N, C-alpha and C positions, 0 to 999 in steps of 0.2 A: 536208638541203638547206642548202648554205652559199652565200650570195649576197653579192657585193661591190657596193658603190655608189661612184660618184664623189661625194665629199662636200666638194669644194672650196667650192661655193656654200653648202652647209649652214652652214659655219663663217665664211664671209666676206660673204655677200650678204644684206642685210636685207629685200629686197623680192622681186619676181618669181620668179626662178629659185631663190633661197634658200627662199622660202615654199613653192614647189611641192615641193622636195626634203624639207624638214623635215616638212611635212604628210603626204607619202606614206610616209616612213619610220615616222613615229609611227603612222599607220593600219595599215601592214603589220605592225608589231610587235604590235599588238593582235589581229590575226587569223591570224598565221602559225602553221602547224601545229607541233606539238611536234617539237623537234629541228632546227627551222629557225633558222639563225644569220644575222643581218644585220650585215655588216662594213662600216663606213663609212670609206673610204680618203680621207684629207685630207692635203695637203702640209704642214700645220702646224695648230696648235690654233685659229687664227683668233681670233674675238671671243667672249669668255665669254658675253655675253648671247645670242648666236645659238646657240652650241654647247649651251648649257643649255636651249634650247627643245626639244631632242630628248629624248624620253621616256627616263628611266632604267629599263632593263629588262634582264633576264638574257640576252635574245636579241639585244641591240644592243650593239655595241662599236665604238669608234673605233680606226682603225689609221693609223699615221704611217710615213714612210720609215724603214727599218731598225728597225721595231717600236718606235720611241721618239718621243715628241712633241718637236717643235722649239719654239723660243721663240715666245711669243705675238706678238712684234713682230720677225719675222725680218729679217735684213739683206738687201740686194739680192742678194748671192751666194746666200744660203739660199733666197730666192724663186726664183732661176733654177734652183737645184738641184731645188726642189719642182716647178717646171714641167716640167723634163726627166724627173723621176721619174714624174709624172702621165701624160706622153705616151709614155714609152718604158720606163723602168726598172720601172714598176709591174707589168708582165706577169710578170716573174720572181717577184716577191713574191706575186702572186695564185696562181701555181702552187705555191709553197712553202706557202702558207696553205690549200691545198686548196679554193680557190673553184671552184664548179661553174658559176656564172653571174654575169656582171658587167653592171650596169645603169649606163650613162652617163646621168645625170639632166639634163644641160644641153647636149645636142647633140654630145657628143664621146665618142670611144672611144680607148683607147691604140693606138698604132701596133703592128701585129704580133699583136694578141690573137687574131685569127682562126686563125693558125697554131698557137697554143698549145693549141687544142682546147676552150678555155673558151667556153661559150655566151654570146652577147651580146644585150642589148636596149639601145636608145638612145631617149631621149625627145627629139624635136625640137620646140621651142616655136614658132619662126618662122624664116622665111628673108627677113627684111627687107633684109638686105644684098644679096640678089639682086633682090628686088622693087623696092626703093627704094635703089639704090646712091648716090644723090645725098646721102644723109644720112651717108655714111661716107667716110673717107679712101680714096684709090685703093688704096694698099698693103694696108690693112685688108681691103678687099673681096676682093682677090686671096687673101689668107691665109685668110679665113673660107671662101671658096669651096673652096680646097684642102682644108681640114679637113672640109668637108661631103662632098666627093667621097670622101675616105678613109673617113669614118665610115660612109656608106651601103654602101661595099664591105665593110667589116669586120662590119657588123651582121647578126645572124640575124633579128631582128625590129626594126621601127621603130614607136614609139608617137608619134602626132601628137595634140596637145592640142586641136585644133579641125579642123573640116571644111576650113576655109580653109587651114590649114597642111598638111593632107593633100594638097590639090590642088596646093599649091606644091611639095611633095616630089616628087610624080609628074611635074609639069611641068618643074621645073628639074633634077631628078635622074634622070629616066627610070625611076623606081622603079614596079614594078607594084603595083596596089592590094592584091593578095593578101599582100604583105609588110608592109603597114602596118596597125596596129591604131589605130582612132580611140578614144581614151579621154580624155574631158574632164578638165581640171585639177581636182583636188580643192581644197577650201578649208576651212580650220578654221572653228570656230563662235565664236571669241573675240568677234567683232563683234556677235553676236546677244545677248550678255549686256549688259544695260543698265548704264551707268556709274552709280556712286553719286553722290549730290548733292555729296559732298565732292570726288570726282574731277572732276566737271564744274566746280565752283567753282575748284578748283586750276588746272585747265587754262585756264579762262577768264581768270583773273588772270595766269597765267604768260605767256600770249601776247597779253594785252590784246585779247581777241576783241570784235568789234562785236556789237551786239544781234542783227542779222540778217545772215546770210551764206550764200553758196553755196560749195562746196568742190571743189577739184581736188587729187588726190593722184597723184604720179608725177614722174619726172625732168623738169626744166624744159628740154626740148630741142625743136628745131624739129619733129621728127616728131610730138611729143605735141600741138603746135598749140594751146597754151593761150591764145595771143594772140587766137584766135577768141572765146574766152569774155570776154577783157578788152574787146574791141571791142563785143561784145554787151551788156556792162554799161552802156554809154551809154543803152541803150533799156530798162533795167530800173529799177524804182522806186529813187529816190535813196537810200533808207535801207537798201538791200541792198548788201553788200560781197562781194568775192571773196577767199577765203582759198586760197592756193596752197601746197601742202606738197610739197617735193621737192628733189632735188639740183640745185644751180645749175650752169648751163653758160653759154657765151657768149650763147646765145639769150635768157637771162634779162635781159640788158641791153636787148634789143629790147622785151621786155615792159614793163620799167620805164620805158623812154623813151616808149613809147606812152602809158602812164598819166600821165607828167609832162606830155606835150604836150597832153593832153586834160583836165588838171586832175582826175585821178582817183587821185592817189597815196594819198589818205585812204581810198579804197574798195578798193584792191588791196593785200593783205597777203601777203608771201612769207616762208615759214619753211623754213629749211634745217637738216638734222641733227636732226629731230624724233624723239625716242625712240619705239619701237614702242608702248610702254605708254601714250603720250598720244593715239595715233590714235583709239581708240574714242570718247573724249570729244570729240575734234575733229569726227569724223563726226556723232555723235549730237546735237550742238548746232547743226548746219547745217540748212538747209531743202531744199537740192537738191545733188546731185553732178553736176558737169559733167566729161565725159571726151571732149574733142574730137579725140582722136588720129586721125591720118590712116591709120595702119596698126599693128595689134597682132597678136600670135600668139594672145592670149586676152583679157586685160583683168581681172585679179583685183580692182583697185580698184572696178570696177563691182559685183562680188559683195559686197565689203566694205561698200559704200555701201548696197546693198539690205538686207543683214543688219542694218545700223544704222538701218533704217527710212526710207531716203531714196528719192525718185524720182530717176531718172537721165536726163540729156540727153547723148547721145553722138553719134558720127558714123558715117555709112555708109562702105562701101568696104573693110572687112576683116571681122573676126569678132565685132565688139562686140555684135551682135544675138544671136549664139550664146551669149555670156556673160550678157547681161541679159534675153533674152526679148523678145517683141514688145509687152509692156505699157508699155515705156519709150518715150521719144521719141528719134528718130534723124534727124539733119540732114546735109546735105552739108558737108564740112569747110571750105568757103569761104563758107558761107551765114550771114552775120552776123545778118540779120533772122530767119532760121529758128532760130538758136541763141537769140536774145533772146526770140522767141515761145515756144520750148520751155521756157525758164527761167520765164517769167511764168506759163505753164500748170502749172508744177510747184511754185510757191511755196505756202506754207501758205494755206489757204482757197480755192485754185483748184478748180474743178469737176472731179471725177473723180480728184483726186490720191490720196486714200486707197485707192480701188479699184485704181488702178494699182500702188500700193505692195504691196497684198495679193496681187495676181496675180504680181508679180515675186518676192515672197518664196516663193510656192508653186513658181514655176518653178526657182529656184536650189537647191531641195532636192536636185536630182540631183547637185549638186557637193559635197554635204556627207556626213559619215559615212564608212562603210567601203565603200560601193558602188564607188568608184573603185579603192580598194586591192584589192578582190576581183577586179576586172577585170584589174589588173596581175598579181596572183598567178596568175590563169588563164593569162596569157601565159607566165609562168615554168614553170608545170606542163606546158604543151604542149611547151616546149623540152627539159625534163628528163625 
């Protein structure tokens, strides 16, 4: 069995889609039957730190355009060539390489792959651009919608990473339930490993962390709604700060402006470009994780936080309860007082905090280990 994977996000994306792809490939490599080869098709080598997170194994190999790696920092022309190869030219290369099944790991499949006879699986993480188009540029929404329509037409099987996403695929794509496999996103166990005292001290000094803080991890964009947590901070004990870790966007200015206007600059810390290696120590020295996103396909930071021993306060309206289980606290994405109350009920010393953490840790075991990879492998077996 020779399986191809869309590996663009594996080598370029440090969070969400990249984490899903790397974890799945690593888990599949460990349980794949003898003779099964996993070929990772990437338009270029991407980032060393991300590519090197993929397990080095005999049954895993990276494949680039024309069977040779492009430069690590490709020019605009090379990037355009890589995009065209990934959406069109790759089909011919897949046929030449003898690929029997191709898995689009980030909601996309090459145009024309259905006619090639290669079996296809696609993982769709979310349809936020259809559910909440207000968070996207008009042209981007049209383009993403076109790609979604083409992909569900090309795919033999569709994997949805949450019940919420499955419902959206059926509603917006008119896809029958029988064509969709609900397989929750797998999560590695790196965050379960306690950071050493040296690692914690190093990270604390590097970021000048406050003594007590709650943490939010994820892109700082309007949909992620971290301003709700900033507003709630006004009703949380004065010695508790908020540490926000994520990519800056124009929305970040709104967050910083609110903090300035309410004299909370000293309590709101924003860190951009944080290396993955620092995240465990950042999580593990916090008291609570807040994840007030209005809409998500799954919510990996919730699982990372629970693995790190934190209670979570998140929002209703999408799939976040599927990710974190019902032992955590969920509030309306516009409920400032509810968010503040949830944080206060989750700080160290609060009644029931440790019991909720223990129940959450038990709940998320379903996303760890090889269980998810085995379910995906069964989808492959049915098709082949």
